[in-house]
N, C-alpha and C positions, 0 to 999 in steps of 0.2 A: 391608527386613527387618533387624532387629537383627543385628549382626555375630556374636553368639554362637550364632546359630540355624541353622547349617549342618546339614542332616539327613543322617545316615549310615544308610541303610536296612539295609546288611549288619549293622552293629553292633546296630541295633534288633532285627532278626530273631533274632540270636544271643542277645541279652539276653532277649527274650521266650521263647525256647525254654528258656533256663536257668530262668527264673521258672516256666514251666509244669511243669518237671521238679522244682521245689521245691528246687533246689540252688544257686540264684543268690543266696545270702544276703547278699552284699556289694554287689550291683549297685544302681544308682540309689538311693543311701542316703537315708534320711529320718530326721529327728531326733526328732520329738516322740512318743516311744513308751515306755511302761512295760512292760518285759519280764515283770514278775511279775503284772501285772493280768490278771484274767479277762475274757472277752468280755462286753461290756455289751449291754443290750437295752432297748428301749422298746416296750411293749405286746405285741409278737410277737417271739419269739426267732428269730434267723437262724443256722443252723449254719455253722461255718467250713469247710464243704466247698463244692464247686461245685454242690451240689444246689439246685434251685429251691424257693423257699418261697412264691412268689406264686400258684401255681396253685390253692391251697386258701384263699387269703385274699380279702378284698374287693377289688373292682376299683378303689375309690378309696383308694389308698395310695401311699406313696413309700418306697423302700428306699434308705437312705443308707449307703454303704460307706466305711469309713475305718479307720485304726489308732489312733484317739483313744480309748484305754481307761484312761489313767492320768493322774495329776497334774492340772494345771489344764485340760488338753485335754478330758477327759471332762466336766468341769463346763461348759466353754465350749460344747461340742456340745449338751449337755442344755439349756442356756439358749437356744440357737438353735432347738432342737426345740420347746421350750415356747412360744416366740414364734410359731413356725409353727402350732402347734396352736391357739393363741388366734385366729389369723387364719383357720384352716381346720379347724375342729373336726370336719368331716365326712371328713377325710382321715386314714387310719391311717398312723402313722409306724413304719417298721421300722429300728431302729438296728442295722445290720449290722457294727458295729465288730469287728475281729479283732485280738486281742492277739498280740504277738510282737515280738521285738527289731527296732527300727528300721523297722518296717513290712514286714519281709521275709516274714513269714507272710501278711500281708494281700495283698502283691503276688503271691505265688505263687497264692493263692486267686483273686485277680482275673484273673490270666492264664489259669487253668483255666476260669473262668466265661466269659470273653470268647471264648476259643477254642472253648468248648463251646456257644456260642449262647445263653447264659443271663446276659447282662450285668446288673449291678445298675442301678437307675434312675439313680443318680449316684454318683460315687466320687471320693475324695481323690487328687489328683495335683499335684506341684509344677509351677509355671510353667516354661516354656522347654523344655529338651531332654527332661526326663522326660515331659512331655505330648506335645510335637511329634514326637519321634523314636520314640515307641512307638505310642500309640493313634491319633494323627492320621495318622501315616505309614501305618498299617495300614488307614486308611479306616474306623475304628470310631466316629467321633464326628460329630455334627451341628454345622454352623456355628451360632453364636449371634448373628450380625449383627442378626437381627430383634429379639432381646431387648435388645441394646445400644441400638438405635435407639428401641425402645418405652420403655425405662426411663431413657433419657438417660445411659447409662453411659459413652459415649465422652467425655463432659464430666466425669463423676464420678471416673473412674479416670485415673491418670497415663498419658500417651500411651506412654511407654516400657514400662510394665507391660503395656498392652494388646498392644503389639507382641510381647512375650514369650509371649503366649497365641495368637498369630496365625500363619497361614501362607497365602500366596497371596491376601491380602486378606480372609481369613475369620478370625474370632476364635472359639476353641473352648472357652473355659472362663471361669468367673467367679472372681475372686480374693476370698477372704474376709479375708485378712490379709497383713501383712508381718512377718517375723521378722528379727532381727539375729543373725548368726553370730559376728562378731568382738567378743565382749564377755566380760569376765572378772568373775565374781561372787566376793566375798570376805566373810569373817566379820568384822564390825566389831569385835567384842570382842577377837579375836586381834590385829587390827591396832592397836587403841587400847592394849591392855595392853602391847604390845611397841614402841610408838611407831614404827610402820611407816607410811610413806606408800605409797599404791598405786604399784607399779612399772610405768610405762608404756613403758619401753624394755627391750630385752633385757638390757643390762648391769645395769640396776636390778633386773630379775627375779632374776638369778643372785646378786646381792648379798643381796637379801631372802631368797631360798631358802636360802642358806647360813646366814643368821641363824636362820631358823625351824628348819631341820634340826638345828642345834646345840642347840636347846632342846627337841628331841623332838617337834616339830610337823611334820606332813606339809605341805610347801609347796603342792603342786598335786594336786588330786583328779582321777583319771581312772577311768572305767568303760568299758573297751574289750572287755567280753564281746561286744558288738556292735561290729565294727571301725570303723564310721563315726565313732565318737567320736575315735579316734586320727587319722583322716583330717581331721576338722574342726579338731583342734589343729594338724596340719601345714599345712593350707591357710591358717590364720590367721598362722602363722609365715611362710609363703611370701609372703603379702600384705605382711607387715612388712619382709621383706628386698627385695622387688621393687618395692613401691609400686604404686598402683592401675593406672597406665597399662601398665607392663610386665607386671603380673599378668594383666590382660585380654589383652595381646598373646600370652601363652602359648597361648591358645585359638583365635586366628585365624591363627597361623603367623607373625606379625610379630616375635615374640621366641622365640628358641630355648630348648629345655629344658636345654641345657648352659650356659646363662647363669650367670655367677658367683653371682648371687642365689639360684639354685636350690640350688647346692652349699652356700651359706651357710645356707639354710633347713634342709637336711638335717642339717648340723652342729649347729645350734641346737636343732632338734627332738630329736635324739639326746641332747644334753646335758640338755634339760628332762626327759626320761624318767628321769633319775637322781634326780629329786625327787618322784616320784609315789608313791602308796600301793602297798604290796606286793601287796595283793589286787586290783589293778586288773582283772585278767583275769576275775575272778569277779563283777564289778559291772557294772551297766548305767548309763546316764546319770543316772537318777534316784538310784540308790544313791550315785553319786559326788557329786551335788549335796547329798545328805543329809549326807555327811561335813562339808561346809562349814556347813550349817545347824546341825549338832550341835557344831560347834567341834572336830571331829576332823581337819580339814584347813583350810588357810587360804584357798585359791583354787580355782576351777574355771572353765575356759573352756568355755562351753556357750551354745547359743542361748538367747534370752530366753523360751523355753518353761520354762526353769528358774525364771525370775522368776514365772511363773504357778504353778509348783509351790510356791515359797516363800510366796507371798501367799495363793493360793486354798486350797491343801491344808494348809500348815503354819501359816498365820496370822502369818507374819513381816512386819515392817514395813520398807519400803525406807528406806534412810538411817538406820535405827536398828539393826535386827538384821543387815542385810546391806548391802553397798555394791557398786559396780561401776565398771569403767573399760573404755574401748576397749582391745582387745588390743594388745600390745606393738608399738610403731612404726606403728600404723595410725590414729592420730588423724586425723579428717577424712575417713575412708573408711567406708562402710557396706556390709558383706557381707550381701546380702539373700537371704531365702528366702520364697517365697510359696505358700501352700496354696490350691488352686483346685478347683472342681468343674465338670464339664461335662455334656453331654447325649449319652449313648451312642446309637448307632443300634439300632433293633429292640428297644427296651425295652417293657415291658408297661404302664407308667403314665406316658406321655409328658406328658400335661396336668398331672398332679399334680406331676411332677418340675419342670416349668417354673415352677409356683407356688413350689416350694421354692427354686429358683434365684433367683427374684425377691426372696424374703425374705433369702436369703444375701447377695445383692448390695446390699441396701438399707442406707441409713444406720442405721436402727433395728436391723437385724440385726447389722451389724458392731459397733455400740456395745454390744450385748448380749454378743456372743461374745468380743471381743478383751480387754476388761478381765479376764476370767476366764482366758483362754488365755495371757496374758502378752505377746501380740503387739500390734501397732498396726493400725488399719484400713487396708485398701488404698485406700479412698475418700479423697478430699482434703477432704471437708466434715464430718469427724467432730465430735462434741461433745466438745471437749477436756476439759471439766469432769468427764467420766465416767472419766478416766484418772488414774493416780497419777503421782508425780513421775518415776519411771523412764520410763514410757510417753510422757509429755509431752516429755521430753528426746529419746527415740527418734524421736518425730514430727518434732521440729525437725531432728535429724540427717538423717533420711530425706529431708527437703526441701532440705537444703543440702550434704550430703556428696557426694563422688564415690562412685559405686556400682560394686560388683563382685559377680559371681555366685559362688555356692558350688559347689564340686566335690562335696562330700559329700552335698548335698541336691538334685542333679539339675539345676542351673541352668547350670553352666559348660561341661559337656562331655556328649557323647552317652553313653547307658547303657554301651555297650561300652568306651568310653575311660575312663569313670569306674571301671568294674570293674578295668581294668588299673592305673590309678593306685592304687586301693585295695589291690590285691595287692602292688604295690611297697612301699607304706607299711607294710603288715602284715609283710612279710618284713624290711624294713629295721629296724623296731622291735625285732626279735629279733637280727639280725646286726650292725647298725651299719655295714654296708659301704657307704660313701658312693659309691665309684666304681661299684659294681654297680647301686645304686639310680639313680644319674644316667644310666647307660647304658640301663637299662630304661625310664626315663621318656622319654628321647629316642626310643627305638624305638617306644614306644606312641604318641607324638605323630606320628612319621613315618608309621606305619600309618594313623592317623586322618586326617591332613591331606594325604596323597598324592593 
């Protein structure tokens, strides 16, 4: 079993209770979400409550539950649904996407439905801890070994990725994509007009930030109305100060959280916050990315769902309107996030759901979805010609870089541990008290790894 995948049942149950109560807004954070979008629908509307919608609908249908309601994500999901409907015109599709910052609304609804015995036919969940420490640990998911064998997916997906969706020899979900978290997007016009080279080290960042700030340009866009965005910035800084091996070691206990690299990350993170937009707390991730697109800010650290927003929604061209670089001091490392879907137990449309999972895991399905979403396919046999220059570079990096899991997006730590780290980062962003933050991070790790 992958070393990141120790299951903490106590933390899982606590996180599930928080979600069911609707007050766990920061737990098991997820990136790809537009806070201002309304709930989307296909053919039949699904309300964002735990109320069942399948009892009055046809038996041949599949309900797809996600938080993909904005930016390129909605277009990607719609493309996948259209492909499914072409192959299965007799099956009605319920797009039960729930809008809300970072998927927190969707996760609260999901927890209510799962605990109430009304699971959606399939739902979005990130690979690793977010999947395994919640719904698999609670015995709510069917193993998919039969589907992997039938569809040849053990050969089509990277072995390490399959392990992150597996427990005790059983695989529990199908990955539709791979996102990169440690990437900075920048406005090409701002950089060109000011003769700025992308700053790939921390020292270079602060030099560039001072230059831009002196000219009245916001150096770094942040939208932390949903706190996960600040955590994603911090984890990328942490990766840059620790390096991939020591960063990974923070989560298996081989590296202590009072390591000098953690203190350095807190210092750098706090300094970076002096160069962000003043209205950061009123913006979500998409709003922050829009500042870069409009030339109102120079840079934005965001997962490459932002690339999907730039290209699919705004019609911007990579390497012309916007550029990108691996976040500071992390060249050669790929911080990954993977969206997956599984097969819950006791659903009403099992056969139709299996057919949807087949399409989702197919080469054709992934090559329809990912160019719109901004991500790259989880499969290793994608048609590279269908992807733009950014995605082609990301595919190459995914296959050659050292890999690290994301804290903010449910891969690195259990839901309970993620919640504690999120709280530390949120408080620290306001207080700047490095000693207190370091002490709290150490305590959280000790409680998790004891």
